[in-house]
C-alpha positions as CSV (number, residue, x, y, z in Angstrom):
1,M,-74.8,-13.6,-57.8
2,T,-70.9,-13.3,-57.0
3,S,-68.7,-10.8,-59.3
4,T,-65.2,-11.6,-60.3
5,G,-63.7,-8.8,-58.1
6,E,-65.7,-11.0,-55.5
7,R,-64.3,-13.9,-56.7
8,M,-60.6,-12.7,-56.8
9,H,-61.0,-11.6,-53.5
10,A,-61.8,-15.1,-51.9
11,L,-59.0,-16.6,-53.5
12,V,-56.7,-14.2,-51.8
13,E,-58.1,-14.3,-48.7
14,R,-57.9,-18.3,-49.0
15,L,-54.2,-17.9,-49.8
16,Y,-53.7,-15.3,-47.0
17,P,-52.8,-17.9,-43.8
18,L,-50.2,-19.8,-46.2
19,C,-46.5,-19.1,-44.8
20,R,-44.8,-18.8,-47.9
21,S,-41.1,-18.1,-48.7
22,I,-38.4,-18.2,-51.6
23,T,-39.0,-22.2,-51.3
24,G,-40.8,-24.7,-49.3
25,D,-44.1,-26.2,-48.7
26,G,-46.4,-23.1,-48.5
27,V,-45.2,-22.3,-51.8
28,R,-46.3,-25.8,-53.0
29,A,-49.6,-25.3,-51.4
30,T,-50.0,-22.4,-52.6
31,L,-49.5,-23.6,-56.3
32,E,-52.0,-26.5,-55.4
33,I,-54.7,-23.5,-55.0
34,I,-54.0,-22.0,-58.1
35,G,-53.8,-25.2,-60.0
36,E,-57.7,-25.6,-59.0
37,H,-58.7,-23.1,-61.1
38,L,-56.1,-22.9,-64.0
39,P,-54.0,-26.2,-65.1
40,L,-50.6,-25.8,-64.1
41,L,-46.9,-27.1,-65.0
42,V,-44.9,-27.4,-61.9
43,H,-41.2,-27.2,-61.8
44,E,-39.0,-28.5,-59.1
45,V,-35.5,-27.1,-59.6
46,P,-33.2,-29.0,-57.0
47,T,-31.0,-27.0,-54.4
48,G,-27.5,-26.4,-55.7
49,T,-28.3,-25.3,-59.6
50,Q,-26.4,-22.9,-60.9
51,V,-29.2,-20.3,-62.7
52,L,-27.0,-17.6,-64.0
53,D,-24.6,-15.7,-61.6
54,W,-27.1,-17.5,-58.4
55,T,-27.4,-21.0,-56.8
56,V,-30.7,-22.4,-55.8
57,P,-30.5,-22.3,-52.3
58,Q,-31.6,-25.2,-49.7
59,E,-35.4,-24.9,-49.3
60,W,-37.1,-23.6,-45.9
61,N,-39.7,-25.1,-44.3
62,I,-41.2,-24.2,-40.9
63,T,-44.0,-26.0,-38.6
64,D,-44.1,-24.1,-35.4
65,A,-42.4,-20.9,-33.4
66,Y,-43.0,-18.9,-30.7
67,V,-41.6,-16.9,-28.0
68,A,-42.8,-17.8,-24.6
69,D,-42.9,-16.1,-21.1
70,G,-41.9,-18.0,-17.7
71,A,-45.7,-18.7,-17.4
72,G,-45.8,-20.4,-20.4
73,N,-47.6,-18.0,-22.8
74,R,-46.4,-17.4,-26.1
75,V,-46.3,-13.6,-26.3
76,V,-45.1,-14.3,-30.1
77,D,-47.1,-16.8,-32.2
78,F,-46.3,-18.2,-35.6
79,A,-49.7,-19.7,-35.2
80,A,-51.3,-16.8,-35.3
81,S,-49.4,-15.3,-38.6
82,S,-46.4,-16.1,-40.6
83,L,-45.3,-12.9,-40.4
84,H,-44.1,-13.5,-36.6
85,V,-40.7,-15.3,-37.8
86,L,-38.4,-13.9,-39.8
87,G,-38.4,-15.4,-43.0
88,Y,-35.6,-18.5,-43.3
89,S,-34.8,-18.3,-39.8
90,V,-32.5,-21.2,-38.8
91,P,-33.8,-23.8,-36.1
92,V,-34.2,-22.8,-32.0
93,S,-34.3,-24.0,-29.1
94,A,-33.0,-21.6,-25.7
95,T,-33.9,-19.7,-22.9
96,M,-32.4,-16.4,-22.8
97,P,-32.9,-12.8,-20.8
98,L,-35.4,-10.6,-22.7
99,A,-32.2,-8.4,-23.0
100,E,-30.5,-10.9,-25.0
101,L,-33.7,-11.8,-27.0
102,R,-34.2,-8.2,-28.2
103,N,-31.3,-8.6,-30.5
104,H,-33.9,-10.7,-32.5
105,L,-36.9,-8.9,-32.4
106,H,-37.9,-6.6,-35.1
107,T,-40.7,-4.0,-35.0
108,L,-42.1,-0.7,-36.3
109,P,-42.3,2.2,-33.7
110,D,-43.7,4.4,-36.2
111,H,-46.8,1.9,-36.2
112,P,-46.9,0.4,-33.1
113,T,-49.9,-2.0,-33.6
114,W,-48.3,-3.1,-36.9
115,V,-46.1,-6.6,-37.2
116,P,-43.1,-6.0,-40.0
117,Y,-42.3,-8.5,-42.6
118,R,-38.6,-9.2,-42.8
119,T,-36.4,-12.2,-44.2
120,S,-32.7,-13.5,-44.2
121,Y,-32.5,-15.6,-47.1
122,Y,-29.0,-15.8,-47.8
123,R,-27.6,-14.9,-44.1
124,P,-27.8,-17.7,-41.6
125,E,-29.9,-16.1,-38.5
126,W,-33.3,-16.0,-36.8
127,G,-35.7,-13.8,-35.4
128,F,-39.1,-12.8,-34.7
129,C,-41.7,-10.1,-35.9
130,L,-44.2,-8.3,-33.6
131,S,-45.8,-4.9,-32.6
132,Q,-44.2,-2.6,-30.6
133,E,-46.9,-2.3,-28.5
134,T,-46.3,-6.3,-27.7
135,L,-42.8,-5.6,-27.0
136,D,-43.0,-2.5,-25.1
137,A,-45.4,-4.7,-22.6
138,L,-43.0,-7.9,-21.8
139,P,-41.6,-7.3,-18.7
140,D,-37.7,-8.1,-17.7
141,G,-37.3,-12.1,-17.1
142,E,-36.4,-15.5,-19.1
143,Y,-38.1,-16.3,-22.1
144,E,-38.3,-19.8,-24.1
145,V,-37.4,-19.2,-27.6
146,R,-38.4,-22.1,-30.1
147,I,-38.1,-22.4,-33.7
148,D,-38.9,-25.6,-35.5
149,S,-37.3,-25.2,-39.1
150,T,-35.7,-26.9,-41.3
151,L,-33.2,-25.4,-43.6
152,A,-31.8,-28.5,-46.0
153,D,-31.4,-29.6,-49.6
154,G,-34.3,-29.7,-51.5
155,H,-36.2,-28.1,-54.4
156,L,-37.2,-24.2,-55.5
157,T,-40.7,-24.6,-57.2
158,Y,-42.6,-22.6,-59.8
159,A,-45.2,-23.3,-62.0
160,E,-46.4,-22.1,-65.6
161,H,-49.9,-21.6,-67.3
162,V,-49.9,-21.5,-71.4
163,V,-52.8,-19.7,-73.2
164,P,-52.1,-21.3,-76.7
165,G,-52.4,-19.1,-79.4
166,Q,-52.5,-18.3,-83.3
167,V,-48.9,-17.7,-83.4
168,P,-46.1,-19.1,-81.3
169,D,-44.7,-15.1,-80.2
170,E,-45.6,-15.2,-76.1
171,V,-46.6,-12.4,-73.9
172,L,-45.4,-13.1,-70.4
173,V,-47.3,-12.6,-67.3
174,S,-45.0,-12.9,-64.1
175,C,-46.3,-12.9,-60.6
176,H,-44.1,-13.5,-57.3
177,V,-45.7,-16.2,-55.0
178,C,-42.8,-16.0,-52.0
179,H,-44.7,-13.5,-49.6
180,P,-46.4,-15.0,-47.0
181,S,-49.7,-13.3,-45.3
182,L,-49.2,-9.7,-47.2
183,A,-52.7,-9.2,-49.2
184,N,-51.6,-6.9,-51.8
185,D,-48.3,-7.6,-52.1
186,N,-48.8,-10.2,-53.9
187,L,-51.8,-11.9,-53.5
188,A,-53.7,-9.7,-55.6
189,G,-51.3,-9.9,-58.0
190,I,-52.1,-13.8,-58.1
191,A,-55.6,-13.6,-58.2
192,V,-55.6,-10.8,-61.6
193,A,-52.8,-13.4,-63.1
194,T,-55.3,-16.0,-62.4
195,Q,-58.6,-14.7,-63.5
196,L,-56.9,-13.2,-66.6
197,A,-55.3,-16.5,-67.7
198,R,-59.0,-18.0,-67.3
199,E,-60.8,-15.2,-69.2
200,L,-58.1,-15.4,-72.1
201,A,-58.4,-19.1,-72.5
202,E,-62.0,-18.6,-73.2
203,G,-61.4,-17.2,-76.2
204,T,-58.2,-17.8,-79.2
205,P,-55.7,-15.0,-78.6
206,W,-53.6,-13.8,-81.2
207,Y,-50.5,-14.3,-79.3
208,T,-49.6,-17.2,-76.7
209,Y,-49.8,-16.0,-73.1
210,R,-47.4,-17.5,-70.9
211,F,-48.3,-17.1,-67.0
212,L,-45.7,-17.2,-64.6
213,F,-45.8,-18.1,-60.8
214,A,-42.5,-18.1,-59.1
215,P,-40.8,-16.6,-56.1
216,G,-39.1,-13.2,-56.5
217,T,-35.9,-12.5,-57.7
218,I,-34.7,-16.0,-57.4
219,G,-37.7,-17.6,-58.9
220,A,-37.4,-15.2,-62.1
221,I,-33.7,-15.8,-62.6
222,T,-34.1,-19.5,-62.2
223,W,-36.8,-19.2,-65.0
224,L,-34.4,-17.1,-67.2
225,A,-31.7,-19.7,-66.8
226,R,-33.7,-22.6,-68.1
227,N,-35.7,-20.7,-70.9
228,E,-32.8,-18.8,-72.5
229,E,-33.8,-20.4,-76.0
230,R,-37.0,-18.2,-75.4
231,V,-36.2,-15.3,-74.6
232,G,-32.3,-15.1,-76.3
233,R,-29.7,-12.7,-75.0
234,A,-29.8,-8.8,-76.2
235,S,-26.2,-9.1,-77.0
236,P,-23.7,-12.3,-77.6
237,V,-21.7,-13.2,-75.1
238,P,-18.0,-13.5,-75.3
239,G,-17.3,-16.9,-77.3
240,E,-20.9,-17.5,-78.1
241,G,-22.9,-16.4,-81.3
242,P,-25.0,-13.7,-82.0
243,R,-28.9,-13.6,-80.5
244,T,-31.3,-16.0,-81.9
245,G,-35.1,-14.9,-82.2
246,G,-36.7,-15.4,-78.9
247,R,-40.3,-16.3,-78.6
248,V,-41.1,-13.6,-75.6
249,A,-42.7,-10.8,-77.6
250,H,-44.2,-9.0,-74.4
251,G,-44.7,-9.2,-70.8
252,L,-45.9,-7.7,-67.8
253,V,-44.9,-8.0,-64.3
254,L,-48.2,-8.2,-62.1
255,A,-48.0,-7.0,-58.3
256,C,-49.8,-4.6,-55.9
257,A,-53.1,-4.8,-57.4
258,G,-55.5,-4.6,-55.2
259,D,-54.7,-1.4,-53.1
260,R,-57.6,2.0,-53.8
261,G,-54.7,4.2,-55.4
262,Q,-54.3,4.8,-58.8
263,V,-53.3,2.3,-61.8
264,T,-49.2,2.5,-62.2
265,Y,-47.4,1.5,-65.0
266,K,-43.6,1.0,-64.9
267,Q,-42.2,1.3,-68.5
268,S,-39.7,-1.2,-69.5
269,R,-36.0,-0.6,-69.4
270,R,-36.0,0.0,-73.7
271,G,-39.4,2.4,-72.4
272,D,-40.4,2.6,-76.6
273,A,-41.1,-1.3,-76.2
274,E,-44.4,-2.1,-77.7
275,I,-46.2,-3.0,-74.2
276,D,-44.8,0.3,-73.1
277,R,-46.8,2.0,-76.0
278,V,-49.9,-0.3,-75.8
279,M,-49.9,0.6,-72.0
280,R,-50.0,4.3,-72.4
281,H,-52.2,4.1,-74.7
282,V,-54.7,2.4,-72.7
283,L,-54.2,4.2,-69.8
284,R,-54.5,7.5,-71.4
285,T,-57.6,6.7,-73.6
286,S,-59.4,4.8,-70.9
287,E,-59.2,8.0,-68.7
288,R,-58.6,6.4,-65.6
289,P,-56.3,8.5,-62.8
290,H,-52.8,7.0,-63.7
291,R,-49.3,7.1,-63.4
292,I,-46.6,6.2,-66.1
293,N,-42.9,5.8,-64.6
294,E,-39.6,5.4,-66.0
295,F,-37.7,2.2,-66.0
296,T,-35.2,2.0,-62.7
297,P,-33.3,-1.5,-62.1
298,Y,-35.1,-1.8,-58.6
299,G,-38.7,-2.8,-57.4
300,Y,-40.1,-6.2,-59.1
301,D,-38.8,-8.7,-61.2
302,E,-39.2,-6.6,-64.5
303,R,-35.7,-5.7,-63.3
304,Q,-34.7,-9.5,-64.3
305,F,-36.6,-9.5,-67.4
306,C,-35.0,-5.9,-68.5
307,S,-31.1,-6.9,-67.4
308,P,-29.2,-5.8,-70.0
309,G,-28.2,-9.0,-71.1
310,F,-31.8,-10.1,-72.0
311,D,-33.4,-6.6,-72.3
312,L,-37.2,-8.4,-73.1
313,G,-39.6,-5.8,-73.6
314,V,-41.8,-6.4,-69.8
315,G,-43.0,-3.5,-67.8
316,S,-44.7,-3.6,-64.5
317,L,-48.5,-3.2,-63.5
318,T,-49.3,-2.1,-59.9
319,R,-51.5,0.3,-58.2
320,T,-49.5,1.9,-55.7
321,P,-45.9,1.0,-56.6
322,Y,-43.3,-0.9,-54.3
323,A,-43.0,0.7,-51.1
324,G,-45.4,3.4,-52.1
325,Y,-48.1,3.1,-49.2
326,P,-47.1,2.4,-45.1
327,E,-48.9,-0.8,-44.8
328,Y,-46.2,-2.4,-47.2
329,H,-44.6,-5.5,-46.1
330,T,-46.3,-5.3,-42.9
331,S,-49.4,-7.1,-40.9
332,A,-51.6,-3.9,-42.5
333,D,-51.3,-5.4,-45.6
334,N,-54.2,-8.0,-44.8
335,P,-57.4,-9.0,-46.9
336,D,-59.2,-5.5,-45.8
337,F,-56.5,-3.5,-47.4
338,V,-57.6,-4.7,-50.8
339,S,-61.0,-4.5,-52.5
340,P,-62.7,-6.7,-54.9
341,E,-63.3,-3.3,-56.8
342,A,-59.5,-2.4,-57.2
343,M,-58.7,-5.9,-58.4
344,A,-61.7,-5.5,-60.9
345,D,-59.9,-2.2,-62.0
346,T,-56.4,-3.8,-62.6
347,L,-58.0,-7.0,-64.2
348,A,-59.9,-4.2,-66.6
349,V,-56.5,-2.6,-67.4
350,C,-54.9,-6.3,-68.2
351,R,-57.7,-6.8,-70.7
352,E,-57.7,-3.7,-72.5
353,A,-53.7,-4.2,-73.0
354,C,-53.9,-7.5,-74.2
355,A,-57.0,-6.7,-76.7
356,V,-54.5,-3.7,-78.1
357,L,-51.5,-5.6,-78.0
358,D,-53.5,-8.8,-80.1
359,R,-54.6,-6.5,-82.9
360,N,-52.0,-4.4,-83.3
361,R,-50.4,-5.0,-86.6
362,R,-48.2,-3.7,-89.4
363,Y,-49.9,-3.9,-92.6
364,L,-49.0,-2.5,-96.4
365,N,-50.9,-0.6,-98.5
366,L,-51.8,-2.9,-102.0
367,S,-53.2,0.3,-103.4
368,P,-50.8,2.9,-102.4
369,H,-50.8,5.2,-105.4
370,G,-53.7,7.8,-105.0
371,E,-56.8,7.1,-102.6
372,P,-58.3,3.7,-103.8
373,Q,-62.0,3.7,-104.5
374,L,-63.7,2.3,-101.5
375,G,-67.2,3.0,-102.7
376,R,-67.2,0.3,-105.7
377,R,-65.6,-2.4,-103.2
378,G,-68.5,-1.6,-100.8
379,L,-67.0,-0.3,-98.0
380,Y,-68.8,3.5,-97.7
381,A,-72.0,1.1,-97.9
382,S,-71.0,-0.9,-94.9
383,L,-71.3,2.6,-93.2
384,G,-74.5,3.3,-93.6
385,G,-76.3,3.6,-90.6
386,R,-73.5,3.8,-88.2
387,S,-73.7,6.8,-85.7
388,D,-69.6,6.7,-86.2
389,A,-69.6,6.8,-89.6
390,Q,-67.3,9.7,-90.1
391,Q,-65.2,8.4,-87.6
392,A,-64.8,4.7,-89.4
393,Q,-64.7,6.4,-92.7
394,M,-61.3,8.6,-91.3
395,A,-60.3,5.4,-89.9
396,M,-60.0,3.8,-93.1
397,L,-58.2,6.9,-94.7
398,W,-55.9,6.9,-91.8
399,V,-55.4,2.9,-92.0
400,L,-54.6,3.6,-96.2
401,N,-52.4,6.3,-95.4
402,L,-50.2,4.7,-92.9
403,S,-49.8,1.4,-94.0
404,D,-46.1,1.1,-95.2
405,G,-45.1,-1.3,-93.1
406,E,-43.1,0.6,-91.2
407,H,-46.5,1.7,-88.9
408,D,-48.7,-0.3,-86.8
409,L,-52.0,0.5,-85.9
410,L,-51.3,1.7,-82.9
411,D,-49.2,4.3,-84.4
412,V,-52.2,5.0,-86.6
413,A,-54.7,5.4,-83.1
414,E,-52.4,7.5,-81.2
415,R,-51.5,10.1,-84.7
416,S,-55.2,10.2,-85.5
417,G,-56.4,10.6,-82.5
418,L,-59.1,7.8,-83.2
419,P,-60.2,4.9,-80.8
420,F,-57.9,2.1,-81.5
421,D,-61.0,-0.3,-81.7
422,T,-62.5,1.9,-84.5
423,V,-58.9,1.6,-86.5
424,A,-58.3,-1.7,-86.0
425,A,-62.1,-2.2,-87.5
426,A,-61.2,-0.4,-90.4
427,A,-58.2,-2.4,-91.2
428,D,-60.1,-5.5,-90.9
429,A,-62.3,-4.1,-93.0
430,L,-59.7,-3.3,-95.5
431,H,-58.0,-6.6,-95.7
432,G,-61.3,-8.2,-96.3
433,A,-61.5,-6.1,-99.3
434,G,-57.9,-6.9,-100.5
435,L,-56.7,-3.2,-100.2
436,I,-54.1,-4.2,-97.6
437,K,-52.0,-7.1,-96.3
438,T,-50.1,-7.9,-93.7
């Protein structure tokens, strides 16, 4: 029987060969495959569309590219790996000496067998990426250089999948779909997000979960520009009224989800957003090796969601963070670099976080003057025979004491040292007995 981790790894392997960029058919092909697992709403935003301070660029597509020696042998070949071409390279068809060609070649001298990942999205340029070992073996002479690409007005493509909840307030889960053959950054994130969406849809979560599959930076900016009514603004813009209530309550950016490093959570700009508190609690109580990092305005798309004009409660979940492993943005970030076990563990962290988010509430004690009599309401009797009866009883007392409309169940769990599940179960019992209300 195939495990969940193996299924996610199979999705990574299937997506790996596709040439993705911030626009183009590679993104569409990626979304089509994700769409086999989840129903997606796909959006096409035309070139030239103003999105906040940015403009949707021309669409880039490529069919072939190579460098051939005098005998016609392809010494660098796009067909072998999409990493071999500088992303967004303009078309070129020329013959030139190696000395001239070197100005357009990118290597990693410290890792001579690896091919780097390089792009030139917003500056017209062309180039090839290859191993230093290959470059060192090239003799002087004339080389044929060919890049069959197009840069033309088209669209930026992104997709959403929504898991309806009991309330309209949303949890945004975002991952980028613009990188070519890079397994950890970010195909593993795509695979984990896809599986998490499938699992959430099997139940009825409290929050509505919105999954965003978009190109990095420009995709998130485009989504924000088109969804300001959903996210609101953190502060009024001169000449505009104050912020109206946005519907994105919490968020998580998934990236680098499959390497064998320990789980890392990067906090939101706020640092004390509910998602930050939830992730700190989940990671600490799980006893997993982990790191909690402070927010910085660099990294993945959390920096867009946490920009000061929006200031959403969105953190970032990775294993080894951005640029924190040698294989990052190189051909060594291949399907062998990510493991089913690591992706399954990342998924488990997401599951646990969603479970806490969905059950975390503020309650009000309806009998706050002294301790209510629990026995005559059958609450003590309900604990008979339970191995954790004393713990469950303490949870009831703690929930009653902190149900003042200001503390939530996560506060109760943190202050009491009791498991969140025990605290939430106690709240359910007290609510059923009419002793507390939301």
